[in-house]
C-alpha positions in Angstrom: 11.8 62.1 -0.6 11.4 58.6 -1.4 14.3 56.2 -1.7 15.1 54.9 -5.0 14.4 51.2 -5.4 17.6 49.6 -6.2 16.6 46.7 -8.5 20.4 45.5 -8.1 20.1 44.7 -4.3 20.4 40.9 -3.9 17.9 40.8 -1.3 15.5 42.6 -3.8 16.5 40.2 -6.4 16.0 37.3 -4.0 12.6 38.5 -3.2 11.7 39.0 -6.7 12.6 35.4 -7.7 10.7 34.0 -4.5 7.6 35.8 -5.8 8.2 34.3 -9.5 8.4 30.8 -7.9 5.1 31.2 -6.3 3.2 32.4 -9.4 4.9 29.6 -11.3 5.6 26.6 -8.7 6.5 24.2 -11.5 8.8 26.5 -13.4 11.9 24.7 -12.1 10.7 21.5 -12.9 9.7 22.3 -16.3 13.1 23.9 -16.8 15.0 20.9 -15.9 12.9 18.8 -17.9 13.6 21.1 -20.7 9.8 21.7 -21.6 9.6 25.1 -20.4 7.4 26.7 -23.1 4.1 28.9 -23.2 0.6 27.6 -23.4 -0.8 29.4 -26.4 -3.6 26.9 -27.4 -5.8 24.4 -25.1 -4.1 21.5 -27.2 -0.9 22.7 -26.0 -1.5 21.3 -22.6 -2.0 17.8 -23.7 1.4 17.8 -25.4 2.9 19.4 -22.2 1.6 16.3 -20.2 2.9 14.0 -22.6 6.4 15.8 -22.4 6.2 15.4 -18.5 5.4 11.9 -18.6 8.2 11.2 -21.0 10.6 13.1 -18.6 9.3 11.8 -15.5 9.4 7.9 -16.7 11.9 7.5 -19.3 14.6 10.6 -19.6 14.9 11.2 -15.9 15.8 7.6 -15.3 17.6 6.8 -18.3 21.3 7.1 -16.9 20.3 4.8 -14.1 18.6 2.3 -16.4 21.7 2.2 -18.8 24.0 1.6 -15.4 21.6 -1.0 -14.4 21.8 -2.8 -18.0 25.6 -2.6 -17.9 25.5 -4.2 -14.6 23.0 -7.0 -15.7 25.5 -7.7 -18.6 27.9 -9.5 -16.4 28.0 -13.0 -16.4 25.4 -12.9 -19.5 22.4 -12.1 -17.0 20.9 -9.6 -19.6 21.2 -12.0 -22.5 19.5 -14.4 -20.5 16.7 -12.2 -19.7 16.3 -11.4 -23.3 16.2 -15.1 -24.2 13.9 -16.3 -21.5 11.6 -13.1 -20.6 8.8 -15.3 -19.0 11.2 -17.0 -16.8 12.4 -13.9 -15.4 9.1 -12.1 -15.4 8.4 -12.9 -11.6 11.7 -11.2 -10.4 10.7 -8.0 -12.0 7.3 -7.6 -12.1 4.9 -7.8 -9.2 1.8 -9.9 -9.4 -0.4 -9.9 -6.5 -1.0 -13.6 -5.6 -4.8 -14.4 -5.0 -5.9 -14.6 -1.4 -7.2 -17.7 -0.2 -7.9 -19.0 3.3 -4.9 -20.8 3.6 -2.8 -17.5 3.0 -4.9 -15.5 5.5 -4.9 -18.1 8.2 -2.4 -17.3 11.1 -2.1 -19.7 14.1 -1.0 -18.2 17.4 0.6 -20.1 20.3 -1.5 -20.5 23.0 -0.8 -20.1 26.9 -2.7 -21.1 29.9 -5.6 -21.0 28.0 -4.6 -23.1 24.9 -7.9 -25.2 25.0 -10.4 -22.4 24.5 -7.9 -20.6 22.0 -7.7 -23.6 19.9 -11.5 -23.9 19.5 -11.2 -20.0 18.4 -8.5 -20.8 15.6 -10.8 -23.7 14.4 -13.7 -21.0 14.1 -11.4 -18.6 12.5 -10.5 -21.3 9.8 -14.0 -22.3 9.1 -14.8 -18.5 8.8 -12.2 -17.9 6.2 -13.4 -21.0 4.3 -16.8 -20.1 4.3 -15.9 -16.4 3.0 -13.9 -17.7 0.5 -16.4 -20.3 -1.0 -19.4 -17.7 -0.6 -17.7 -14.3 -1.4 -14.5 -14.9 -2.8 -11.1 -13.2 -2.9 -12.8 -9.6 -2.6 -14.4 -10.2 0.9 -11.1 -12.1 1.8 -9.2 -8.7 0.8 -11.5 -6.9 3.2 -10.5 -9.2 6.3 -6.9 -8.6 5.2 -7.5 -4.9 5.2 -9.2 -5.1 8.6 -6.0 -6.6 10.2 -3.3 -4.8 8.3 -4.7 -1.6 6.1 -3.9 -3.5 2.6 -6.3 -5.5 0.5 -3.4 -7.0 -1.1 -0.1 -8.8 0.0 2.6 -6.3 -1.1 5.4 -7.2 -3.0 7.8 -7.7 0.0 5.3 -9.1 2.1 4.3 -7.8 5.4 6.7 -6.5 8.2 5.7 -7.7 10.8 3.9 -10.6 9.8 0.2 -10.5 10.5 -0.7 -12.5 13.7 -3.8 -13.4 15.7 -3.9 -12.8 19.7 -7.0 -13.8 21.7 -9.4 -11.7 23.7 -10.2 -13.2 26.9 -12.8 -12.1 29.4 -13.6 -8.8 27.7 -16.3 -6.9 28.9 -19.5 -7.0 26.4 -19.9 -3.9 23.8 -23.3 -3.9 22.9 -23.9 -7.1 24.0 -21.0 -8.4 21.6 -17.6 -9.5 22.1 -16.1 -7.8 19.0 -13.0 -8.5 17.2 -10.2 -5.5 16.9 -7.2 -5.0 14.8 -3.8 -3.0 15.3 -3.0 -2.2 11.7 0.4 -0.8 13.0 1.7 -4.2 13.7 -0.7 -6.2 11.5 -2.3 -8.0 14.6 -6.0 -9.3 14.6 -7.5 -9.8 18.2 -10.1 -12.6 18.0 -13.1 -12.7 20.7 -13.1 -16.1 22.7 -16.0 -17.5 22.2 -17.6 -21.0 22.7 -20.0 -21.1 19.8 -19.0 -21.0 16.1 -22.5 -19.3 15.1 -21.5 -16.6 17.5 -18.2 -16.2 16.3 -19.2 -15.9 12.5 -21.9 -13.2 13.6 -19.4 -11.1 15.5 -17.0 -11.4 12.6 -19.5 -10.2 10.0 -20.7 -7.6 12.3 -17.1 -5.9 12.8 -16.2 -6.3 9.1 -19.5 -4.6 7.8 -19.6 -1.9 10.2 -15.6 -0.7 9.7 -15.1 2.1 7.6 -11.7 1.7 6.0 -9.2 -0.6 7.6 -9.6 -2.1 11.0 -10.1 0.3 13.9 -10.4 -0.2 17.8 
């Protein structure tokens, strides 16, 4: 005789709830948002999306924003922001600064081969200026991405700061000394070459043949 299934058994109820959650993975989220309702028409989908956005961006953080406003009222900071919003905009709204050769240039301290490295620093500076003049900020963003993985400078800057090191006496790779990068530490490794034309050629070759950000 088959044993009767006890629907009151705690284990059975737990398994039933687990199955229901698998079938409706967003059920708990919608219930917390107060938007748990059946979709009877295709238009209901758009209404549900609007409700979710409103909950996620407004209602969910309203308590924290209210406490933030109370704190900003201390010493009249909130009133000052309301009176002079443009003056405080940069403190609260990030605007990526335009990339220039000056922004990207990073000097490195030479060691026992300082003279050769100083020549490469000059080549690097000239290369950035040429790219900025000929191709603009977009290609400068590509150079930044090759080094750091980011096309723009993040709101809080880089940590660690981008740096340049030099590649001495590397074996030729298909007839070229190629630049490489370590995006984990934002480090660009420049080949030590004697001619600026060779330097620019290797930089162009590396940047145009790298998929994504900088790779070995």
